[in-house]
Residue, then its C-alpha position, 0 to 999 in steps of 0.5 A: m777457535r780459529i776461523k780463517y779471515i776469508y770466512q770471517l770477511f765472507l760471513s760478515h758480508i753475507s750476514i749484512l746482506i741477508i739482514a738487509f734483504l730480510i728487512l726490505s722484504l718484510l717492509f715491501a710485503h707489508y707495503v704491498e699487502n696494505l696497497v692491495y687492500e686499500n685499492k680494494v677498499s677504494e674500489l668498493t667505496e667507489f662502487g657503493e657511492q655510484i650505486l647510491d647515486d644512480f638508485n637515488q636518481t632513478g629509484q628503479e630496482f632494475v638498476l640495482a639488478q644490473y649492478n648486481n650482475v656486473l659486480s657478482s662477476q667480479n666477486i663483489f656483493f652488495s646489499i641495501f639496508d634501511q634505517q633499522g639495519r634490515i636488508v631490503y635488497p636483495l631479498s634472496p634467501s641465499s644472500p649473505r646476511t649479518r648484523i652490523t655491530e652497534e659501534d659501526w651503526n653509530k658511525l653510520v648514524n653520524g654519517e661516517k663510512v665504515v671500512t673493515r679491510h680484512n679478517i672479517k667473517w661473512a658467510d663463513q669466509q673472510v672478506s673486505l667490507v665497506a658500509i656507506p650511509y645514505i643521509g636524507g631528511g636530517g637523518l639516516i635513511g639507510g645505506i649500502l653494504l659492499i663485501s668482497p672475499v679476501s681470497g682474490s687479494r691474497q692471491i695477488i699478494s702471494e704472487m707478488n711475494q713469490f716474485l719478491l722471493y725469486t728476486v731476493v734469491i737471485a740477488l743473494s746468489v749474485s751477492f754470494l759470488l761477488s762477496w766471495i770474489l772480493s773477500k778472496i782478493h782482499v785475503n790474497r793481498i793480505q797474504k802477500i804482505r804475510n809472505a813478505t813478512s816471512k821472507i824478511a824474518k828469514g833475512d830476505y830484504d827484497a820482499y817488496i809488495p806491489a803498491s798503490n794508493f787504492d785503499e788502506i791495504a795499498e797504503m799499508a803496502n806502501d808503508f811496508n815497502e818503506m819499512i823494508d827500505q829502512l830495515k835494509s838500510q839498517n842491515d847494511e849499516i850493521d854489516r858495514l859497522e861489523k866490518r869496520r869493527r872487525q877491522f878496528i879490532a885487527d888494527v887495535s890488536h896490531e897497534l897494541r902488539t907493536p908497542l907492547t913488543t917494543i916495551s917488552g924487548v927494551i925491558e928484557g934488554l935492560k934487565n939482562n944488561m943486553i943494551a949498552d949504557s949509551e943506548k939505555e937512555k934511548g931505550i927508556q925514551l922509546v918505552s915512554q913513547e910507546t906507553k903514551r901511544l897505548i894510553r892514547l888508544v885506551n883513552e879514545n875508546l873510553d871517551y867514545e863509550r862515555i859520550r855514547s852512553n851520555q855519561l859525559k858532563l860538560l862544564k860550559e863557560k865563556i872563553q876567549l876564542k883567541e886563547v883557545l886557538e893559541v893553546i892549540k898552536d902552542h901544543l902542535l907547533y913543533q909537530a907542524e914545523a917537523k913537517g914543514i907546515e906553517l900554523q896560522i891564527d886568524v881570529d877576532e880579538k873580541s870573539i868568545v866561545f861558550g863551551d867546556y874548555d877541556r872538550l873544546i881543546q880536545i875537539l880542536m886538537n883532534i881536527t888540527k892533528n888530522s890536518i897536520q897528518f894529511t899535509n906536507q910542506g903547506s899551511v894550516w889556518l885556525r880561524g875564528s869569528q862571531t855573529s850575533h848568535e853563534t861562534i864560527i871556528e874554521i880549520e883549513d889545510t892545504g893537504i892532500g884532501l879526501d875522496k868523496h866517499e871518505v868525506e861521507s864516511i869520515w864521521q863514522r865510528f871505526y872509520k880510517a882514512d887511507l893511511s897509505r898516503t901518510s906515515s903519521q900516527f895521529g888519529e889512526f885508530g878511527l875514533g877521533l873524528s867520531i868523538v869530535k862530532r859527538l862532542v860538538e853535538l853535545h855543545e848543541g853545535r854543528i860541524s861540517i867538512s868540505s874537501d877537494q882532493n890534492k887541494g885541501t880540507k876545511f872543517t867548520i864548527k858552529l857553536p851557539i853563544s848561549 
């Protein structure tokens, strides 16, 4: 069975209020009833003691007659009884008479007052009864019995209960109205979150909710807005990745088509003897270069997927840093000299680096190639140093540098720098630096880049020694 939340909230409020009012009403009615009867008993006791004192002092029966006239107007009756329990005043046949029970008589003999609040039959009506003993000469001489019908007390209680009922009805009516208004407000706030959720489900990420710190719902709205920001950011990132993926596929398709077309053309020329013998060696060399280019593209993609899926295992060891940098220099020296670039090494002889040798070579080779790619007629420095807890490697060039947006995006997969500024083929597939960053992170290290346009770029790698 489906019940709307507003009705659940409203019914819960009203149920609590009704139960609370019911308990309070019962307790109050019981308290008022006891209070009225206690006051009546106190009043009767006070009258009885006063009558006994006055009669004891005067001994005149006219005093009793005066009290009888005064109290009868207040619907209070009294009788004087002797030590045998006989009524000695008044002696009128119409006076109400009764026999005092043996239990009550024993209390009177012991000098105790007998009080019966209500529900006692006296002359066919319910009354409140008070019997006060008169002790003299070492024993019970007699006493006074006062009675008052409960009809008057019940009328007072009935009137008070009626006023209490009116109060409860008014209070519940106001409570109903306030509960409905508050329930409506809370449900509307929840409905706003629900509507915003529906918008997000349809792809609209501008469904923000007015937020505050008023209560838990407001805090939930704040969290919801933060979730929207994160979803929006992630969606934008997915869109950017999708665009770069499409561009990457287009670029890879172009890069594959070019060498494959060259290879196919050369092979067909060799097969059909369309290439002169003097040019065959040159054609074979071209096929070899284009094949290596294809292998490099495939390897970069395979490396990235292995790293991304945590399938790459590192074999770490302590390696002389100078040895690693000299290997990089030896491999890239010819390429650097072809562009008029001077490769320089500045490293402490005792510096060591803790890592996987092959992957360190891959990291430094990729970065150095990028430095050579964007530098003409300048210098590239390979620097190394060691502190007490980490090894620091810096690769700095005097090249054309990077724009601010390129610095922020250079680590992203499929990203490609502006190749219109260079004709080099190294690193053009947009995976190299993304692989470099993941390899450094697998070494539990950090890599950063600083660059000024037309001044140069510096990569800084920090790897823990152990």
